[in-house]
C-alpha positions as CSV (number, residue, x, y, z in Angstrom):
1,M,-91.3,-30.5,-0.7
2,T,-90.6,-32.3,-3.9
3,E,-87.0,-33.0,-5.0
4,I,-85.1,-30.1,-6.5
5,T,-83.1,-30.5,-9.7
6,K,-79.4,-30.1,-9.9
7,A,-79.8,-26.7,-11.7
8,Q,-82.2,-25.5,-8.9
9,R,-79.8,-26.8,-6.2
10,N,-76.9,-24.9,-7.8
11,H,-79.0,-21.7,-8.0
12,L,-80.0,-22.1,-4.3
13,R,-76.3,-22.7,-3.3
14,K,-75.4,-19.4,-5.0
15,L,-78.1,-17.6,-3.1
16,A,-77.1,-19.2,0.2
17,N,-73.5,-18.3,-0.1
18,P,-73.6,-14.9,1.7
19,L,-76.2,-16.1,4.3
20,K,-75.3,-16.5,7.9
21,P,-76.6,-19.5,9.9
22,T,-79.9,-18.6,11.6
23,V,-80.4,-21.9,13.5
24,L,-77.6,-23.2,15.8
25,L,-77.7,-26.8,17.0
26,G,-75.8,-27.0,20.3
27,K,-75.5,-29.2,23.4
28,Q,-79.2,-29.9,23.8
29,G,-79.4,-31.6,20.5
30,L,-82.3,-31.6,18.1
31,T,-85.1,-30.4,20.4
32,P,-88.7,-29.5,19.3
33,E,-87.7,-25.9,19.9
34,I,-84.9,-26.1,17.4
35,V,-87.2,-27.7,14.8
36,A,-89.8,-25.0,15.5
37,K,-87.2,-22.3,15.0
38,A,-86.2,-23.9,11.7
39,E,-89.9,-23.9,10.7
40,R,-90.2,-20.2,11.5
41,E,-87.1,-19.3,9.6
42,L,-88.1,-21.3,6.6
43,D,-91.5,-19.6,6.6
44,A,-89.8,-16.2,6.8
45,H,-86.9,-16.7,4.4
46,E,-87.4,-19.9,2.4
47,L,-83.6,-20.6,2.4
48,I,-81.7,-21.0,5.7
49,K,-78.5,-22.4,7.1
50,V,-78.2,-24.5,10.2
51,R,-74.8,-24.6,12.0
52,L,-73.9,-27.7,14.0
53,L,-72.0,-26.7,17.0
54,E,-72.2,-30.2,18.5
55,F,-73.0,-33.7,17.1
56,K,-70.8,-33.0,14.1
57,D,-70.2,-36.8,13.7
58,Q,-74.0,-37.2,13.1
59,K,-74.4,-34.4,10.5
60,E,-75.9,-36.6,7.7
61,T,-78.5,-38.1,10.1
62,L,-79.3,-34.6,11.5
63,A,-79.7,-33.2,8.0
64,Q,-82.1,-36.0,7.0
65,T,-84.0,-35.4,10.3
66,F,-84.4,-31.6,9.5
67,V,-85.6,-32.5,6.0
68,T,-88.2,-35.0,7.4
69,E,-89.4,-32.7,10.2
70,T,-89.7,-29.5,8.3
71,G,-90.6,-30.8,4.8
72,A,-87.7,-28.8,3.3
73,A,-85.3,-29.9,0.6
74,L,-81.6,-30.4,1.5
75,V,-79.6,-27.9,-0.7
76,S,-76.2,-28.7,0.7
77,L,-74.2,-30.1,3.6
78,I,-70.8,-28.5,3.6
79,G,-68.6,-28.8,6.7
80,N,-70.9,-28.4,9.7
81,V,-73.5,-26.2,7.9
82,I,-76.8,-27.6,6.6
83,T,-78.6,-25.5,3.9
84,L,-82.3,-26.1,3.6
85,Y,-85.0,-24.7,1.2
86,R,-88.7,-24.8,1.5
87,Q,-90.9,-22.8,-0.9
88,Q,-93.2,-20.3,0.7
89,A,-96.8,-21.6,0.6
90,D,-98.2,-18.1,-0.1
91,P,-97.3,-17.1,-3.7
92,E,-97.5,-13.4,-2.8
93,R,-94.7,-13.9,-0.1
94,R,-92.3,-15.9,-2.2
95,Q,-88.9,-14.3,-2.4
96,I,-87.0,-17.0,-4.4
97,R,-87.7,-17.9,-8.0
98,L,-86.3,-21.3,-9.0
99,P,-85.1,-22.0,-12.5
100,M,-87.7,-23.9,-14.5
101,V,-87.6,-27.7,-14.4
102,E,-86.6,-29.1,-17.8
103,A,-89.3,-31.4,-19.2
């Protein structure tokens, strides 16, 4: 995923506001199963929230790990919720249209 612009990030934050977290990171930590769940959710929805139930002191590191492992862009890290975006590879299945990048 390429970097997203500030305008695109703001657009995604507005879209993410009503969303509930679909991936919960608990006692087991960042396991391959959690990363796989995030991958599936990104494929299905493009924009997801990850709630940190544990490891709250490591939220910046965990957010970067999610970005690296999934190829998603970090939209926001507010409190203990990480918001991630990854564009759907199939143009027919894309649900989110980002504002155009200014040249």
